[in-house]
Structure formats: C-alpha cells, structure tokens
Legacy VTK file of the C-alpha trace (Angstrom):
# vtk DataFile Version 3.0
C-alpha trace
ASCII
DATASET POLYDATA
POINTS 181 float
19.808 -78.904 10.306
16.799 -76.811 9.488
15.199 -77.539 12.838
18.266 -76.288 14.735
18.425 -73.059 12.785
14.848 -72.069 13.740
14.591 -74.012 16.979
17.541 -72.378 18.785
16.340 -68.740 18.474
12.823 -69.826 19.409
14.053 -71.530 22.552
16.165 -68.491 23.553
13.279 -66.038 23.132
10.987 -68.295 25.196
13.602 -68.377 27.983
13.924 -64.575 27.972
10.162 -64.052 28.086
9.759 -66.415 31.004
11.807 -63.967 33.108
9.018 -61.394 32.768
6.588 -62.745 35.282
3.772 -61.103 37.280
5.806 -60.992 40.487
6.815 -57.289 40.163
3.492 -56.163 38.672
1.656 -56.651 41.959
4.178 -54.426 43.770
3.837 -51.660 41.182
0.042 -51.784 41.326
0.124 -51.529 45.129
2.494 -48.540 44.992
0.243 -46.791 42.451
-2.831 -47.257 44.704
-1.108 -45.792 47.785
0.375 -42.873 45.835
-2.986 -42.076 44.253
-4.746 -42.164 47.644
-2.176 -39.879 49.328
-1.943 -37.285 46.528
-4.180 -34.233 46.892
-5.358 -32.479 43.735
-4.972 -28.684 43.946
-6.235 -26.818 40.889
-6.903 -23.103 41.246
-10.230 -22.117 39.727
-10.085 -19.968 36.585
-11.380 -16.441 37.087
-14.477 -15.402 35.221
-13.705 -13.575 31.965
-14.535 -9.908 31.836
-17.640 -9.187 29.870
-17.123 -7.175 26.712
-19.713 -4.564 25.911
-19.435 -3.632 22.228
-19.758 0.010 21.232
-22.835 0.646 19.158
-21.765 3.142 16.463
-24.794 5.023 15.221
-23.805 5.587 11.611
-26.789 7.698 10.811
-26.357 9.934 13.830
-22.585 10.438 13.716
-20.143 11.993 11.265
-18.150 9.428 9.298
-14.504 9.860 10.399
-13.248 8.350 7.132
-15.178 10.636 4.794
-12.711 12.049 2.205
-14.947 15.081 1.699
-14.295 16.046 5.308
-10.547 16.195 4.639
-11.014 18.052 1.352
-13.260 20.612 3.033
-10.683 21.200 5.755
-7.858 21.560 3.221
-9.948 24.020 1.207
-10.718 26.026 4.335
-7.032 26.195 5.251
-6.031 27.063 1.695
-8.509 29.936 1.601
-7.199 31.324 4.879
-3.511 31.120 3.939
-1.453 34.068 2.729
1.012 31.856 0.852
2.377 33.790 -2.149
2.385 30.577 -4.208
-1.371 30.162 -3.852
-2.828 30.108 -7.385
-5.638 32.358 -8.507
-8.606 30.006 -8.485
-10.978 32.693 -9.730
-9.283 33.245 -13.111
-10.721 31.601 -16.207
-8.859 28.416 -17.126
-7.272 27.949 -20.513
-8.248 25.020 -22.751
-5.062 22.993 -22.160
-5.634 23.149 -18.387
-8.469 20.654 -18.745
-6.052 17.828 -19.591
-3.689 16.082 -17.160
0.006 16.664 -17.791
0.780 12.939 -17.979
-1.610 12.627 -20.942
0.425 15.121 -22.971
3.329 14.224 -25.254
5.828 16.629 -26.775
6.196 15.815 -30.473
8.283 18.726 -31.754
9.065 22.438 -31.863
8.773 25.262 -34.340
9.876 28.863 -34.506
7.270 31.402 -35.518
8.005 35.133 -35.490
11.100 34.680 -33.300
9.098 32.793 -30.660
9.777 29.147 -29.855
6.614 27.067 -29.860
6.330 23.521 -28.531
4.070 21.002 -30.196
2.082 18.854 -27.788
-0.061 15.865 -28.729
-3.112 15.092 -26.618
-5.004 12.035 -27.793
-4.879 12.513 -31.602
-4.712 16.326 -31.716
-1.589 18.512 -31.762
-1.509 21.865 -29.943
1.007 24.724 -29.899
2.321 26.154 -26.613
4.797 28.906 -25.792
6.342 30.289 -22.627
3.753 31.962 -20.417
0.849 29.723 -21.424
-0.934 27.529 -18.912
-1.456 23.773 -19.215
-2.175 20.748 -17.032
-4.598 20.350 -14.175
-2.148 21.486 -11.471
-1.968 25.200 -12.367
0.926 24.552 -14.773
2.807 27.423 -16.396
5.113 26.901 -19.388
8.447 28.449 -18.383
10.443 27.555 -21.457
10.454 25.747 -24.777
13.649 24.042 -25.938
14.342 21.675 -28.829
14.141 18.601 -26.597
11.790 19.595 -23.753
9.077 21.948 -22.560
9.621 23.158 -18.982
6.508 23.482 -16.838
6.165 24.904 -13.322
3.171 23.433 -11.487
1.669 24.711 -8.248
0.359 21.875 -6.079
-0.621 21.323 -2.460
1.628 19.156 -0.310
0.379 16.719 2.333
-0.041 19.552 4.856
-2.142 21.679 2.505
0.612 24.211 1.734
1.079 25.403 -1.851
4.458 24.430 -3.336
5.992 24.669 -6.787
7.054 21.614 -8.753
9.189 21.808 -11.876
8.341 19.288 -14.593
9.435 18.670 -18.171
7.630 17.284 -21.157
10.447 15.674 -23.120
10.479 15.152 -26.869
9.215 11.714 -27.854
11.084 10.311 -30.839
8.943 8.900 -33.617
9.053 5.128 -33.929
7.987 5.179 -37.572
10.607 4.380 -40.198
10.693 5.674 -43.737
11.106 3.336 -46.718
LINES 1 182
181 0 1 2 3 4 5 6 7 8 9 10 11 12 13 14 15 16 17 18 19 20 21 22 23 24 25 26 27 28 29 30 31 32 33 34 35 36 37 38 39 40 41 42 43 44 45 46 47 48 49 50 51 52 53 54 55 56 57 58 59 60 61 62 63 64 65 66 67 68 69 70 71 72 73 74 75 76 77 78 79 80 81 82 83 84 85 86 87 88 89 90 91 92 93 94 95 96 97 98 99 100 101 102 103 104 105 106 107 108 109 110 111 112 113 114 115 116 117 118 119 120 121 122 123 124 125 126 127 128 129 130 131 132 133 134 135 136 137 138 139 140 141 142 143 144 145 146 147 148 149 150 151 152 153 154 155 156 157 158 159 160 161 162 163 164 165 166 167 168 169 170 171 172 173 174 175 176 177 178 179 180
C-alpha cells in the first residue's frame, strides 16, 4: 500500500516532465539568433555637460551683504533724516529706569503719596517708585498712568521699515504667592 501512495505521484510527475523535451528549444534559439542579427542598435549619444565656472567671492575685497551693522547703519541714517513727530529725542539724558528692559520689570503694588498715585516696580531684588510722566524701559517708554492693577506705558519703537510707531503696554500687578500662617 505504501508503495502505491508514493509511487503513483512519482510516475505521474515523470510522465509530465518527459513532455518537456529539447525539440522546441532549438527553434527558439534559432529565432533568437536571426532576430539579434537583424536588429540595429540606435542609441543617441549624450551631449556633453555644460561646464560650471564657480564664482570666486573675494571676502576681503567685498562688502559682506549679510552684515547686520550695514542694516543698522541704514536704519539710523533714515531715522535721522525723517521728520516723524513720534521720533524720540535721542540727545536727552536717560533716566535710571530706562537702562532696564520692560520685560524684566514686575509691578508689585501701588501707593498714594501727596495725592499722586505711585506704582511700585520690582527689578531683580530692588523696588522702585514710578508715577505718570516718568520714563522707563529701553524702548523710550513713558508712564501714562498708574492704576491699582496696572501701570500703563507708551513705548516708541521702530517698525520693520524703520518708521517710529507708538506701542501701548501694561505692567500688571503680580499677586504674591506667599501665604501667611
């Protein structure tokens, strides 16, 4: 029984493989030889690439186009020539609080002295008093008002085109995070 189970498929596969003889292979080989002999190869030649001549940039001889000082000098020249009424007085003596940036200042309270509202500003570990009309910040800031919850500041800055514009900012009261026992 075992011999029939393996013997029958083996006999069938041998019969199928015997049908694949070399009779058609000779015809195919002959056809390939004649086709190869009659076919002409036509490949267009590739054109020569254009030669690239790099530009030699003499850094020492030329002006650096990316120099930020060049842009700053041009903006300063335009600002000096403008008759914009918002242009700040750059010749006046700066007040002490104008040496600090506005984002480094924190409003910590208010007080009323002699009928004038004063705002209390902390810079680093020191507290300073400001009132309306005083200057502060590095952008020609002018205190326009002191309220219980905020100090209003009008800054004069240059926009992207070099024109002087006003910007209204507020220093808002920062609540203390300390708790009493």
